[in-house]
C-alpha positions as CSV (number, residue, x, y, z in Angstrom):
1,X,-0.2,-0.1,0.1
2,X,2.6,2.3,0.7
3,X,4.6,1.6,-2.2
4,X,1.5,2.5,-4.5
5,X,1.2,5.6,-2.6
6,X,4.8,6.5,-3.6
7,X,4.1,5.7,-7.1
8,X,1.1,8.0,-6.9
9,X,2.6,10.9,-5.6
10,X,5.7,10.5,-8.2
11,X,3.3,10.4,-11.3
12,X,1.1,13.4,-9.6
13,X,4.7,15.2,-9.3
14,X,5.2,14.5,-12.9
15,X,2.1,15.6,-14.3
16,X,2.5,19.2,-12.3
17,X,5.8,19.5,-13.6
18,X,4.6,19.3,-17.2
19,X,1.5,21.7,-16.5
20,X,3.9,24.1,-15.1
21,X,6.2,24.4,-18.1
22,X,6.1,27.2,-20.8
23,X,3.1,27.2,-23.4
24,X,3.3,25.9,-26.4
25,X,5.1,22.8,-25.7
26,X,5.2,20.8,-29.4
27,X,3.0,17.5,-29.7
28,X,6.2,15.2,-29.9
29,X,7.9,16.4,-26.8
30,X,10.8,18.4,-28.0
31,X,10.3,21.2,-25.7
32,X,8.9,24.9,-26.1
33,X,8.3,25.6,-29.9
34,X,10.8,28.6,-31.1
35,X,10.0,31.7,-32.9
36,X,12.0,34.1,-35.0
37,X,12.2,37.9,-33.5
38,X,12.2,40.1,-36.6
39,X,13.0,44.1,-36.8
40,X,10.6,46.3,-38.3
41,X,11.2,47.6,-41.7
42,X,14.4,49.8,-42.1
43,X,15.9,49.0,-38.4
44,X,19.2,47.0,-37.9
45,X,18.2,46.2,-34.1
46,X,15.0,46.6,-32.0
47,X,14.2,46.0,-28.3
48,X,11.7,44.2,-26.1
49,X,10.0,46.1,-23.3
50,X,8.6,45.4,-19.8
51,X,5.3,46.7,-20.8
52,X,3.1,45.5,-23.8
53,X,1.6,48.9,-24.0
54,X,4.5,50.4,-24.5
55,X,6.1,47.6,-26.9
56,X,3.1,48.4,-28.9
57,X,3.4,51.7,-29.0
58,X,7.2,51.9,-30.1
59,X,6.3,49.5,-33.1
60,X,3.6,52.2,-34.0
61,X,6.5,54.9,-34.5
62,X,9.0,52.4,-35.9
63,X,7.7,53.0,-39.0
64,X,8.8,57.0,-39.3
65,X,12.1,56.2,-37.7
66,X,13.1,60.1,-37.4
67,X,10.3,60.8,-35.5
68,X,10.7,62.8,-32.3
69,X,8.8,61.3,-29.3
70,X,7.8,63.0,-26.0
71,X,9.4,61.6,-23.2
72,X,7.0,62.6,-20.4
73,X,10.0,62.3,-17.5
74,X,12.0,64.7,-18.6
75,X,9.4,67.1,-20.9
76,X,11.7,67.0,-24.1
77,X,11.2,65.0,-27.4
78,X,13.6,62.6,-28.2
79,X,14.5,60.8,-31.4
80,X,13.3,57.1,-31.5
81,X,16.7,56.0,-32.0
82,X,17.9,57.2,-28.9
83,X,15.3,55.4,-27.2
84,X,16.2,52.0,-28.9
85,X,19.8,52.6,-27.7
86,X,18.9,53.7,-24.3
87,X,16.9,50.2,-24.3
88,X,20.2,48.3,-25.4
89,X,20.3,45.7,-22.4
90,X,17.3,44.0,-24.3
91,X,18.1,44.9,-28.0
92,X,18.2,42.1,-30.7
93,X,18.9,41.7,-34.3
94,X,16.9,40.2,-37.1
95,X,15.9,36.3,-36.8
96,X,16.9,36.1,-32.8
97,X,15.7,32.9,-31.6
98,X,12.8,32.9,-28.5
99,X,10.0,30.9,-27.2
100,X,7.1,32.3,-25.6
101,X,6.8,32.9,-22.2
102,X,4.6,33.7,-19.2
103,X,5.4,37.6,-17.5
104,X,5.9,37.4,-13.3
105,X,4.4,39.6,-11.8
106,X,1.8,40.9,-14.7
107,X,-1.1,42.5,-13.2
108,X,-2.4,43.8,-16.5
109,X,-4.8,40.7,-16.9
110,X,-5.9,39.6,-20.8
111,X,-4.8,43.5,-22.2
112,X,-1.4,42.7,-23.9
113,X,-2.2,45.6,-26.9
114,X,-1.4,42.7,-29.8
115,X,2.0,41.8,-28.1
116,X,3.8,38.8,-27.0
117,X,5.8,37.9,-24.0
118,X,9.1,36.1,-25.5
119,X,12.2,34.8,-23.7
120,X,15.4,34.7,-25.8
121,X,16.9,31.1,-26.0
122,X,20.5,32.5,-26.1
123,X,20.8,36.0,-24.5
124,X,19.2,35.3,-21.2
125,X,16.7,38.4,-21.4
126,X,12.7,38.5,-21.8
127,X,10.1,40.7,-22.4
128,X,7.2,42.2,-24.5
129,X,7.7,42.5,-28.6
130,X,4.6,43.5,-30.8
131,X,3.2,40.2,-32.4
132,X,3.6,41.1,-35.9
133,X,7.4,41.1,-35.7
134,X,7.1,37.2,-34.2
135,X,7.6,34.5,-36.6
136,X,7.4,30.8,-36.2
137,X,10.6,28.9,-37.4
138,X,10.4,26.2,-40.1
139,X,10.1,23.7,-37.4
140,X,7.9,25.2,-35.5
141,X,5.7,26.0,-38.3
142,X,5.6,22.2,-39.2
143,X,4.6,21.5,-35.8
144,X,1.9,24.0,-35.6
145,X,0.5,22.5,-39.2
146,X,0.8,19.2,-37.4
147,X,-1.5,20.6,-34.4
148,X,-3.9,22.4,-36.9
149,X,-4.3,19.3,-38.6
150,X,-5.2,17.3,-35.4
151,X,-7.3,19.9,-34.3
152,X,-9.1,19.9,-37.5
153,X,-9.7,16.3,-37.4
154,X,-10.9,16.6,-34.0
155,X,-13.3,19.2,-34.8
156,X,-14.5,17.2,-37.7
157,X,-14.9,14.1,-35.6
158,X,-16.8,16.0,-33.2
159,X,-19.0,17.6,-36.0
160,X,-19.4,14.3,-37.1
161,X,-20.7,12.7,-33.8
162,X,-23.0,15.8,-33.5
163,X,-24.7,15.4,-36.6
164,X,-25.1,11.5,-36.0
165,X,-26.5,12.2,-32.3
166,X,-29.1,15.0,-33.6
167,X,-30.1,12.3,-36.5
168,X,-30.7,10.0,-33.8
169,X,-32.7,12.6,-31.8
170,X,-34.3,13.1,-34.6
171,X,-35.3,9.5,-35.2
172,X,-36.2,9.0,-31.5
173,X,-38.5,11.9,-31.5
174,X,-40.2,10.2,-34.8
175,X,-40.6,7.0,-33.2
176,X,-42.1,8.6,-30.1
177,X,-44.6,10.7,-32.5
178,X,-45.6,7.8,-34.0
179,X,-46.2,5.9,-31.2
180,X,-48.0,8.6,-29.9
181,X,-50.1,9.1,-33.0
182,X,-50.5,4.8,-33.0
183,X,-52.0,5.3,-29.5
184,X,-54.1,8.3,-30.4
185,X,-55.2,6.7,-33.0
186,X,-56.0,3.2,-30.9
187,X,-58.4,5.4,-28.5
188,X,-60.1,6.8,-31.5
189,X,-61.3,3.5,-32.5
190,X,-62.0,2.2,-29.5
191,X,-64.2,5.0,-28.7
192,X,-65.9,5.0,-32.2
193,X,-66.3,1.2,-31.1
194,X,-68.0,2.1,-27.8
195,X,-70.3,5.0,-29.3
196,X,-71.5,2.5,-31.7
197,X,-72.5,0.0,-29.3
198,X,-74.0,2.5,-26.9
199,X,-76.1,3.4,-29.9
200,X,-77.7,0.0,-30.5
201,X,-78.0,0.0,-26.6
202,X,-79.8,3.3,-26.7
203,X,-82.1,2.2,-29.4
204,X,-82.9,-1.2,-27.6
205,X,-83.8,0.6,-24.2
206,X,-85.0,4.2,-24.7
207,X,-88.7,3.2,-24.6
208,X,-88.3,0.3,-21.8
209,X,-89.2,1.2,-18.3
210,X,-86.4,0.9,-15.8
211,X,-88.1,-1.7,-14.2
212,X,-88.3,-3.5,-17.3
213,X,-84.3,-3.6,-17.9
214,X,-82.8,-6.5,-17.3
215,X,-79.7,-6.4,-15.2
216,X,-77.0,-6.6,-18.0
217,X,-79.1,-3.7,-20.1
218,X,-79.4,-1.6,-16.8
219,X,-75.5,-1.9,-16.5
220,X,-74.8,-1.5,-20.4
221,X,-77.1,1.8,-20.0
222,X,-75.4,3.4,-16.8
223,X,-72.1,2.5,-18.5
224,X,-72.8,4.4,-21.5
225,X,-74.5,7.4,-19.8
226,X,-71.1,7.8,-17.6
227,X,-69.1,7.9,-21.1
228,X,-71.9,10.3,-22.4
229,X,-72.9,8.0,-25.4
230,X,-76.3,7.5,-24.1
231,X,-78.2,9.7,-26.9
């Protein structure tokens, strides 16, 4: 019993360790999927930032490299290139390899302003970068294509199952309706038959005195009266 408990906890720890890994683990167990970071058009280097809002803002201004940006801390306008150089400790060049990660102490909830949080594979930094600059590697594209195919097959199987289930429900509903209609028809025919019998009894007894009725006739008359058919 003790040995079984040890095995159970060992399996539980293994499951939790897998659940705690970075997202985008591939389907064949080779670890996190990798992505390239591109630089905006016209830039040799770019940066990642600790804020997705600022990363998004910076990317929008990257389309005009010579723009002067207002710095609220010092009240002057600064060239975008100077901001890039100032943030050089998180600077990268085109095609640097990263993996997706989860930011620690992030209190922004689901608001990411179109950015991804990434971790450099080789240079020990992590931060936010605009998603348009994130490109899957060829290996990752293959994995994503396989995952998409698996999902598409799963969706197709679920749709097929759901269609079969709806067909069975429709078939069962039709059968219930048929049985109900058959039962209603049996009841109708039985009432017609009883009504016809009561009509005969009525014709046979309407002109007789109650004292002249046989026991059987009296019972038949009462039954027909109870059904409302004695007329």
